[in-house]
C-alpha positions as CSV (number, residue, x, y, z in Angstrom):
1,M,0.0,0.0,0.1
2,R,1.3,3.4,-0.9
3,D,1.7,6.0,1.8
4,Q,-0.9,8.4,0.2
5,D,-3.5,5.4,0.3
6,K,-3.1,4.7,4.1
7,I,-6.0,5.1,6.2
8,E,-5.7,6.1,9.9
9,I,-8.4,5.3,12.2
10,R,-8.4,7.4,15.4
11,D,-10.7,8.9,18.1
12,G,-12.6,11.8,16.9
13,V,-12.0,15.3,18.3
14,Q,-14.1,18.6,18.3
15,S,-11.9,19.8,15.4
16,D,-13.1,17.0,13.3
17,I,-16.9,18.0,13.5
18,A,-17.0,20.3,10.7
19,S,-15.5,17.7,8.3
20,V,-18.0,15.0,9.9
21,Q,-20.8,17.4,9.2
22,R,-20.0,17.9,5.6
23,I,-19.9,14.2,5.1
24,Y,-23.1,13.6,6.8
25,S,-24.8,16.4,5.2
26,E,-24.0,14.8,1.8
27,E,-25.4,11.5,2.9
28,V,-28.6,13.3,4.2
29,S,-29.1,15.2,1.0
30,K,-28.4,12.5,-1.7
31,G,-28.3,9.1,0.3
32,L,-30.7,6.6,1.6
33,A,-28.9,5.5,4.8
34,T,-30.4,8.1,7.1
35,F,-34.0,9.0,8.2
36,E,-33.2,12.7,8.4
37,Y,-34.5,15.2,5.8
38,T,-32.5,18.3,6.7
39,P,-28.7,18.1,7.4
40,P,-28.1,19.1,11.0
41,S,-25.8,22.1,11.5
42,I,-22.3,22.0,12.9
43,A,-23.6,23.0,16.3
44,E,-26.2,20.1,16.2
45,M,-23.3,17.8,15.2
46,Q,-21.1,19.1,18.0
47,D,-23.9,18.4,20.4
48,R,-24.3,15.0,19.2
49,F,-20.6,14.3,19.6
50,E,-20.5,15.5,23.0
51,N,-23.3,13.4,24.0
52,I,-21.7,10.4,22.6
53,R,-18.5,11.0,24.2
54,S,-20.3,11.8,27.7
55,L,-21.6,8.2,27.4
56,A,-18.0,6.7,26.9
57,L,-19.2,5.4,23.6
58,P,-16.9,5.5,20.6
59,Y,-16.5,8.1,18.1
60,L,-14.0,7.4,15.4
61,V,-12.8,9.2,12.2
62,A,-10.8,7.7,9.3
63,E,-8.1,10.0,8.0
64,V,-6.5,9.9,4.5
65,Q,-3.6,12.1,3.9
66,G,-4.4,14.1,7.0
67,A,-8.0,14.8,6.1
68,V,-11.1,13.3,7.4
69,A,-12.6,10.9,4.9
70,G,-15.1,9.1,7.1
71,Y,-16.4,8.4,10.5
72,A,-18.3,5.9,12.8
73,H,-19.7,6.1,16.2
74,A,-22.0,4.2,18.5
75,T,-25.2,5.3,20.2
76,P,-27.3,3.8,23.0
77,F,-30.0,1.3,21.5
78,R,-33.5,2.7,21.4
79,T,-36.7,0.8,20.6
80,R,-38.8,1.8,17.6
81,F,-42.5,2.7,18.4
């Protein structure tokens, strides 16, 4: 694997949230994997990040060449009504 192709997985930090919001907004606008209709703001995404971290759940980002290219996080299970 070439160095420019390497993916680094690390814990997410507050400074990643703008990039995460950009990625998620694209998915909300054009994808089918979310039940949201309107992309959340950076402030909303920061609140979500802080909530997840306050529960000691993982929030990971993937970096390629120093830029956030993806993310993953866990949330508590909730039943559907």
